[in-house]
FIVEXVEX-796444 format. One record per residue (C-alpha): x, y, z; residue number from 1. Coordinates in Angstrom, 3 decimals. Layout:
<rs>
<x:X y:Y z:Z n:NUM>;
...
</rs>
This chain:
<rs>
<x:117.123 y:56.047 z:149.255 n:1>;
<x:120.702 y:54.805 z:149.387 n:2>;
<x:121.837 y:52.914 z:146.251 n:3>;
<x:125.637 y:52.542 z:146.217 n:4>;
<x:127.009 y:52.868 z:142.667 n:5>;
<x:129.641 y:50.116 z:143.031 n:6>;
<x:127.113 y:47.355 z:143.741 n:7>;
<x:124.993 y:45.194 z:141.439 n:8>;
<x:121.308 y:44.608 z:142.151 n:9>;
<x:118.673 y:41.979 z:141.417 n:10>;
<x:115.067 y:42.681 z:140.507 n:11>;
<x:114.193 y:40.981 z:143.814 n:12>;
<x:116.040 y:43.764 z:145.715 n:13>;
<x:119.199 y:41.906 z:146.673 n:14>;
<x:122.557 y:43.618 z:146.281 n:15>;
<x:125.866 y:42.027 z:145.332 n:16>;
<x:129.353 y:43.278 z:146.084 n:17>;
<x:131.893 y:41.346 z:144.044 n:18>;
<x:135.198 y:40.682 z:145.815 n:19>;
<x:137.269 y:38.593 z:143.412 n:20>;
<x:135.380 y:35.297 z:143.064 n:21>;
<x:133.139 y:36.016 z:146.068 n:22>;
<x:129.709 y:37.656 z:146.052 n:23>;
<x:128.717 y:39.393 z:149.284 n:24>;
<x:124.912 y:39.531 z:149.320 n:25>;
<x:122.316 y:41.472 z:151.265 n:26>;
<x:119.012 y:43.246 z:150.724 n:27>;
<x:118.808 y:46.807 z:149.493 n:28>;
<x:117.980 y:49.906 z:151.484 n:29>;
<x:114.720 y:50.072 z:149.498 n:30>;
<x:113.830 y:46.493 z:150.493 n:31>;
<x:114.537 y:46.977 z:154.193 n:32>;
<x:112.497 y:50.220 z:154.200 n:33>;
<x:109.545 y:48.374 z:152.623 n:34>;
<x:109.817 y:45.545 z:155.161 n:35>;
<x:109.939 y:47.744 z:158.241 n:36>;
<x:111.680 y:46.624 z:161.421 n:37>;
<x:113.451 y:43.304 z:160.848 n:38>;
<x:112.960 y:40.963 z:163.825 n:39>;
<x:114.428 y:37.655 z:162.587 n:40>;
<x:116.772 y:36.460 z:159.838 n:41>;
<x:117.300 y:32.851 z:158.800 n:42>;
<x:120.702 y:32.728 z:157.095 n:43>;
<x:121.842 y:29.895 z:154.818 n:44>;
<x:124.058 y:27.073 z:156.035 n:45>;
<x:127.712 y:27.225 z:155.017 n:46>;
<x:128.490 y:24.735 z:152.258 n:47>;
<x:125.054 y:24.848 z:150.627 n:48>;
<x:125.128 y:25.012 z:146.816 n:49>;
<x:122.619 y:27.490 z:145.415 n:50>;
<x:121.346 y:28.274 z:141.947 n:51>;
<x:120.601 y:31.843 z:140.911 n:52>;
<x:117.013 y:32.575 z:141.891 n:53>;
<x:116.804 y:29.899 z:144.599 n:54>;
<x:116.043 y:30.697 z:148.217 n:55>;
<x:119.027 y:32.117 z:150.095 n:56>;
<x:117.535 y:33.375 z:153.355 n:57>;
<x:114.319 y:34.376 z:155.080 n:58>;
<x:113.837 y:37.836 z:156.568 n:59>;
<x:110.976 y:38.371 z:159.003 n:60>;
<x:109.837 y:41.878 z:159.831 n:61>;
<x:106.987 y:43.336 z:161.836 n:62>;
<x:105.043 y:43.525 z:158.540 n:63>;
<x:105.879 y:40.345 z:156.631 n:64>;
<x:108.040 y:37.287 z:156.088 n:65>;
<x:110.086 y:37.609 z:152.901 n:66>;
<x:112.310 y:35.237 z:150.992 n:67>;
<x:115.718 y:36.445 z:149.901 n:68>;
<x:116.914 y:34.898 z:146.643 n:69>;
<x:120.434 y:34.098 z:145.508 n:70>;
<x:121.293 y:36.596 z:142.761 n:71>;
<x:124.079 y:34.291 z:141.499 n:72>;
<x:124.810 y:30.561 z:141.654 n:73>;
<x:127.503 y:29.199 z:143.904 n:74>;
<x:128.433 y:27.766 z:147.279 n:75>;
<x:127.770 y:29.573 z:150.547 n:76>;
<x:131.160 y:30.109 z:152.186 n:77>;
<x:130.048 y:32.353 z:155.041 n:78>;
<x:126.787 y:33.432 z:156.648 n:79>;
<x:126.351 y:36.517 z:158.798 n:80>;
<x:125.780 y:34.850 z:162.170 n:81>;
<x:125.575 y:38.280 z:163.857 n:82>;
<x:122.063 y:38.638 z:162.405 n:83>;
<x:120.795 y:35.934 z:164.796 n:84>;
<x:121.315 y:38.272 z:167.745 n:85>;
<x:120.988 y:41.583 z:165.888 n:86>;
<x:118.542 y:41.288 z:162.947 n:87>;
<x:118.115 y:45.076 z:163.081 n:88>;
<x:121.523 y:45.383 z:161.382 n:89>;
<x:119.633 y:44.857 z:158.109 n:90>;
<x:117.670 y:48.049 z:158.826 n:91>;
<x:120.585 y:50.022 z:160.227 n:92>;
<x:123.356 y:49.022 z:157.790 n:93>;
<x:121.887 y:47.127 z:154.813 n:94>;
<x:125.121 y:47.549 z:152.808 n:95>;
<x:127.483 y:47.107 z:155.754 n:96>;
<x:127.117 y:44.895 z:158.814 n:97>;
<x:123.652 y:43.843 z:157.607 n:98>;
<x:125.004 y:41.603 z:154.830 n:99>;
<x:123.449 y:38.123 z:154.742 n:100>;
<x:125.850 y:35.704 z:153.055 n:101>;
<x:128.991 y:35.286 z:150.996 n:102>;
<x:128.876 y:32.967 z:148.007 n:103>;
<x:131.726 y:31.605 z:145.927 n:104>;
<x:130.539 y:32.556 z:142.434 n:105>;
<x:130.071 y:29.542 z:140.139 n:106>;
<x:129.617 y:31.523 z:136.902 n:107>;
<x:130.689 y:35.168 z:136.712 n:108>;
<x:128.607 y:35.566 z:133.528 n:109>;
<x:125.521 y:35.583 z:135.786 n:110>;
<x:126.660 y:38.960 z:137.123 n:111>;
<x:125.827 y:40.445 z:133.708 n:112>;
<x:122.125 y:39.756 z:134.352 n:113>;
<x:122.107 y:41.970 z:137.424 n:114>;
<x:121.183 y:45.652 z:137.383 n:115>;
<x:123.598 y:48.528 z:137.825 n:116>;
<x:122.749 y:51.231 z:140.371 n:117>;
<x:121.035 y:53.448 z:137.793 n:118>;
<x:118.739 y:50.680 z:136.516 n:119>;
<x:117.964 y:49.605 z:140.087 n:120>;
<x:117.164 y:53.173 z:141.120 n:121>;
<x:114.643 y:53.322 z:138.271 n:122>;
<x:113.114 y:49.976 z:139.334 n:123>;
<x:112.739 y:51.171 z:142.939 n:124>;
<x:111.276 y:54.511 z:141.814 n:125>;
<x:108.613 y:52.590 z:139.873 n:126>;
<x:107.550 y:50.789 z:143.025 n:127>;
<x:110.000 y:47.928 z:142.895 n:128>;
<x:108.545 y:45.621 z:140.255 n:129>;
</rs>
């Protein structure tokens, strides 16, 4: 299981890469492996204001339809439109080209509630709950 050390993670299996005041968000390698082959991704609209824990995107796989939650509050400034034509990027490169959205972070203090790679690795090892 790939869990990059430089990222933050939510208990809902989203990852966050902080770039200044921007949070790049996707789902973890663990999450995509549990979902199986991703066949459709509904990304958020640019300009939408989200609260931490609210629905960010929907990922549909051959096994299930899963909600993706915003790990931090803020405004969506970019969505990964490439996922419309290539949803499999989430399986192939969950931490790279398979990112879902970029959010302008409203409150950086919310980042403190996220897990570091070690804590997330433990969560995943326990079955992800």
